[in-house]
C-alpha positions in Angstrom: 272.2 42.9 -106.8 268.7 42.2 -107.8 267.3 38.9 -108.9 263.8 38.9 -110.4 262.3 35.4 -110.4 259.2 34.7 -112.5 258.0 31.4 -111.1 255.1 29.1 -112.1 255.0 25.8 -110.3 252.2 23.3 -110.0 251.4 19.5 -109.9 250.3 17.8 -113.1 248.9 14.8 -111.5 246.3 16.3 -109.2 243.3 17.2 -111.4 242.1 20.5 -112.9 241.7 22.6 -109.7 245.2 23.3 -108.2 244.7 26.2 -105.9 244.9 24.0 -102.8 248.4 23.0 -103.9 249.6 26.4 -105.1 248.4 28.3 -102.0 251.0 26.8 -99.7 253.7 27.8 -102.2 252.4 31.4 -102.3 252.3 31.4 -98.5 255.9 30.3 -98.3 257.0 33.0 -100.8 255.0 35.6 -98.7 256.5 34.4 -95.5 260.1 34.5 -97.0 260.1 38.3 -96.6 261.0 38.9 -100.3 258.9 41.3 -102.2 256.6 39.5 -104.6 253.6 40.0 -106.9 251.1 37.2 -107.5 249.6 37.0 -111.0 247.1 34.6 -112.6 249.8 32.5 -114.3 252.7 32.8 -111.9 254.5 34.9 -109.3 257.4 37.3 -109.6 259.7 37.6 -106.6 262.7 39.9 -106.1 265.7 38.5 -104.1 269.1 40.0 -103.4 271.0 36.9 -104.6 270.7 34.1 -107.0 271.0 31.4 -104.2 268.0 33.0 -102.5 265.9 32.7 -105.7 267.0 29.2 -106.3 266.2 28.3 -102.7 262.6 29.5 -103.3 262.3 27.1 -106.3 263.6 24.3 -104.2 261.3 25.0 -101.3 258.3 25.2 -103.7 259.1 21.8 -105.0 259.5 20.4 -101.5 256.1 21.7 -100.5 254.4 20.1 -103.5 256.3 16.9 -103.0 255.2 16.9 -99.3 251.6 17.1 -100.5 251.9 13.9 -102.4 252.4 15.4 -105.9 254.2 12.8 -108.0 254.8 15.1 -111.0 255.5 18.8 -110.7 255.8 21.3 -113.6 257.8 24.4 -113.1 259.0 27.3 -115.2 261.4 29.9 -113.9 262.7 33.0 -115.6 265.5 34.9 -114.0 266.6 38.5 -114.5 269.9 39.1 -112.6 271.3 42.6 -112.4 274.2 43.9 -110.4 273.9 47.1 -108.5 270.2 47.5 -108.9 267.5 47.1 -106.2 263.7 47.6 -106.1 263.2 46.4 -109.6 259.9 44.6 -108.8 258.2 48.0 -108.7 260.8 50.1 -110.4 260.4 48.4 -113.8 256.6 49.1 -113.7 257.2 52.7 -112.6 259.6 53.2 -115.5 256.9 52.2 -118.0 254.2 54.2 -116.3 256.4 57.3 -116.6 256.2 56.8 -120.4 252.6 55.7 -120.9 250.7 56.5 -117.7 249.1 54.2 -115.2 248.9 50.5 -116.2 246.8 47.7 -114.7 248.6 45.6 -112.0 
């Protein structure tokens, strides 16, 4: 199974510059061992199971809560597929086979 999690999570009560709050979340995702891609508006992570993906969301919230954030906004999109693996890079490669190299 492959679960692609497209996650954006940040505090809404900590001003305009939020990288100091988001950075520990990205470090947690990096250290989880799951493949991921950071983008300007969120992060895509591939896990093997739905509970693993949901645990990353929980842990992200706990990190922000632990930093004193009283209000946290999160969006999460999930693409869950049985039998498939390596979709984090495979989906991009499939498009590149049709149109050529794309920016990442």
